[in-house]
N, C-alpha and C positions, 0 to 999 in steps of 0.2 A: 687677568694675567699681569704680572708687572714688567713694562718695558724697563728691559736692561739698561738701555741707553740713555733715557730722561730720568728713570725712577718714578715714572708716573704709573698709574696702576691698570690706566686703559690707553691705548694709542690713540693719539690725536693727530689726525694727518694734517690738520689745518698749522700745526705748531712744528717749526723747524726742528729737525733733531739737533742743529747744530747751533741752537740759540745757547747762548754763555749764561751759567749761573749769576745772576744780576749780585748775589752779595762777593762769590769770587773774582767778579770783575772790577768790582768797586774797591775792593782791598787792593788786588793787583794795580789799578788805577792810583791809589794811594801811594802804595811803593814805587811804583816806576813812573809817577808823573812828574816829577821832576825832569828826568831823562828825556819823556816826552816834550815836557814844557821847552826844555834848551833846545832841541830837534828844530821845533817849529820856530822858536824865537830866531835861531841861526838862519833859519831858511827865510823869514821874514826882515831879514839884516837888523833885528833890533836887539837888545840884550834882553836876558830872561825877565829881568824887573821891568824893563820898558814895555814887555810885552804883558805882564802882569797888571801894569800899572793901566795902560791901556784900557786892558778888558773891565777893570774895577769901575774906570771912568765910564762905562758905557758903551764903549767899541767895541765891534764885532771882528772875528777873525777878517770877514770879507772886507771891512773898511781898512785894516791895516794893510790886508793884503796889497788893495788897490792904491792905499797912500804911498806904499812903497815898490810901487811898480810890478808886484806879484800877478798875474794873471789868474782865473777864477779855476784853470785848467791846473796850472803850476800848484795852487792852493791844495785842489783836492789830491793831487800826487806828494806834496809836501805832508798833509795830512796822514795820508795814507802809510809814506814812508816811517813816519815817526812815530806812530802807532806799531808798526810792523817792528822797527827795530827796536822801540823802547819795552815792546813789551817781550822780544825774545828769551831773555834771560827767564820769565816765566814760564813761558813755552817750554824749553830746554829742561826746567826745572820741574816741568810737571804740573806746575800750578794751574796752567791754561792750555787749552789745545789752540792748534792752530787754526782750527774751525771756528773756536771761539772768537781769538783775534780778528779773523776775517768779518766773521760776521759784525764785529764792532766798528771795525774799519767802516764797512758800509752804512750802516747806522749812522755813524760819524759825518759821513762822505755826506749823505742826505738831509742831515742837521748838524752843522758844525757848532752851534749853539751847544750842545751837549757837553762838547770837548772845553766849551772856555771856562766852565766853573771850575775846571780843575787847574787849567790853563792860568786863571787868573789869581791864584794864589801866590805872595810872593815867594821868591827861590830861598830856603834856607841860607842863613849866614854862614859864612866861612868859619870853619872851625880856628880856634885863637889856641895855638900851641905855644 
């Protein structure tokens, strides 16, 4: 029988039902990544561009946080809050569920380098009017 929650044809008790669809999450991260990047940069007291530049140069979020006097616990909270707030429009719009976002937060807190690739993209140039 088809599991209507996951779309799998057979239930898999080892797989969490709340695991986000990777492609949906990737698309949302692309779309909302700039917002998340901005919140993380603010929390680390650096500009969006400086955050991207330091990550491109091989530094990690933990390195940047330490240099800015942000503790590991504060970094975990910053990542969680930034992702939750950054993805809020996707949850409100129905592209992601709150469970998807919570799962992503947990994965990212366990491995901050997952988020670093997105945050290392330079912020878009401001529009020229």
